[in-house]
C-alpha positions as CSV (number, residue, x, y, z in Angstrom):
1,X,4.5,-264.3,-61.5
2,X,2.1,-266.5,-59.4
3,X,3.1,-267.3,-55.8
4,X,1.2,-269.2,-53.1
5,X,-2.3,-267.9,-52.6
6,X,-4.8,-266.3,-55.4
7,X,-4.8,-267.3,-59.2
8,X,-6.5,-263.8,-59.8
9,X,-4.4,-261.0,-61.1
10,X,-4.9,-257.6,-62.5
11,X,-4.0,-257.6,-66.4
12,X,-0.8,-256.1,-67.0
13,X,-1.6,-255.0,-70.4
14,X,-4.7,-253.0,-69.3
15,X,-5.7,-252.5,-65.5
16,X,-9.1,-252.3,-66.1
17,X,-9.2,-256.2,-66.7
18,X,-8.6,-258.8,-64.1
19,X,-7.5,-262.5,-65.2
20,X,-8.6,-265.5,-63.0
21,X,-6.3,-267.9,-64.0
22,X,-6.9,-270.8,-61.7
23,X,-5.6,-274.1,-63.6
24,X,-7.5,-277.2,-63.7
25,X,-6.4,-280.4,-62.8
26,X,-6.6,-283.2,-65.3
27,X,-5.5,-287.0,-65.5
28,X,-2.1,-288.3,-64.2
29,X,-1.3,-285.3,-61.9
30,X,-1.1,-282.9,-64.9
31,X,-2.7,-279.4,-64.9
32,X,-4.4,-277.5,-67.8
33,X,-4.4,-273.7,-68.2
34,X,-7.5,-271.8,-67.7
35,X,-8.3,-268.0,-67.7
36,X,-11.3,-266.0,-67.1
37,X,-11.5,-262.7,-68.0
38,X,-13.4,-259.8,-66.5
39,X,-13.7,-255.9,-66.1
40,X,-12.4,-254.7,-63.0
41,X,-15.4,-252.8,-62.5
42,X,-17.6,-256.1,-62.7
43,X,-15.6,-259.2,-62.0
44,X,-18.8,-261.3,-61.8
45,X,-19.5,-260.7,-65.3
46,X,-17.1,-262.9,-67.4
47,X,-16.1,-261.4,-70.9
48,X,-13.8,-264.6,-72.0
49,X,-13.2,-267.6,-70.9
50,X,-10.6,-269.8,-72.3
51,X,-9.5,-273.5,-71.1
52,X,-7.1,-274.6,-73.8
53,X,-6.7,-278.3,-73.4
54,X,-4.1,-278.8,-76.1
55,X,-1.4,-278.3,-73.4
56,X,-1.0,-279.7,-70.0
57,X,2.0,-279.1,-67.3
58,X,3.6,-280.7,-64.6
59,X,2.6,-278.1,-61.9
60,X,-0.4,-275.8,-61.4
61,X,1.8,-272.6,-61.5
62,X,3.1,-273.5,-64.9
63,X,-0.6,-274.1,-66.1
64,X,-1.7,-270.8,-64.3
65,X,1.1,-268.8,-66.3
66,X,0.3,-270.0,-69.5
67,X,-3.2,-269.2,-68.8
68,X,-2.2,-265.5,-68.2
69,X,-0.3,-265.4,-71.1
70,X,-3.7,-266.3,-73.4
71,X,-5.6,-263.8,-71.5
72,X,-3.2,-261.1,-71.8
73,X,-3.0,-261.9,-75.7
74,X,-6.7,-261.7,-75.9
75,X,-6.7,-258.4,-74.1
76,X,-4.1,-257.1,-76.5
77,X,-6.2,-258.0,-79.2
78,X,-9.4,-256.1,-78.1
79,X,-7.4,-253.1,-77.3
80,X,-6.2,-253.1,-80.9
81,X,-9.6,-252.8,-82.5
C-alpha cells in the first residue's frame, strides 16, 4: 500500500479518519510500527496513538503496513460501539 513519500493515508474503514503510519527506527536497522489516528477534520489532535514494540521489521514499509492494520482495527472497533 505504501509507496515512496508520505506515510499518512486516509482510513479504508472510515474516510473520516486519517492514519499517520510513520514507522520508528530501532536498533540493528530494524523498524517498529507506529500509528497516529486523527479525524480528517482535525489532524492536529490525535485520537489514538499506538507504538507496538512487540514486533520489528526489516523494512520501514513492512512496519508502516503493520501500523496501518492496527489503526484500521482500532477504527473498526469504535465503529461497532
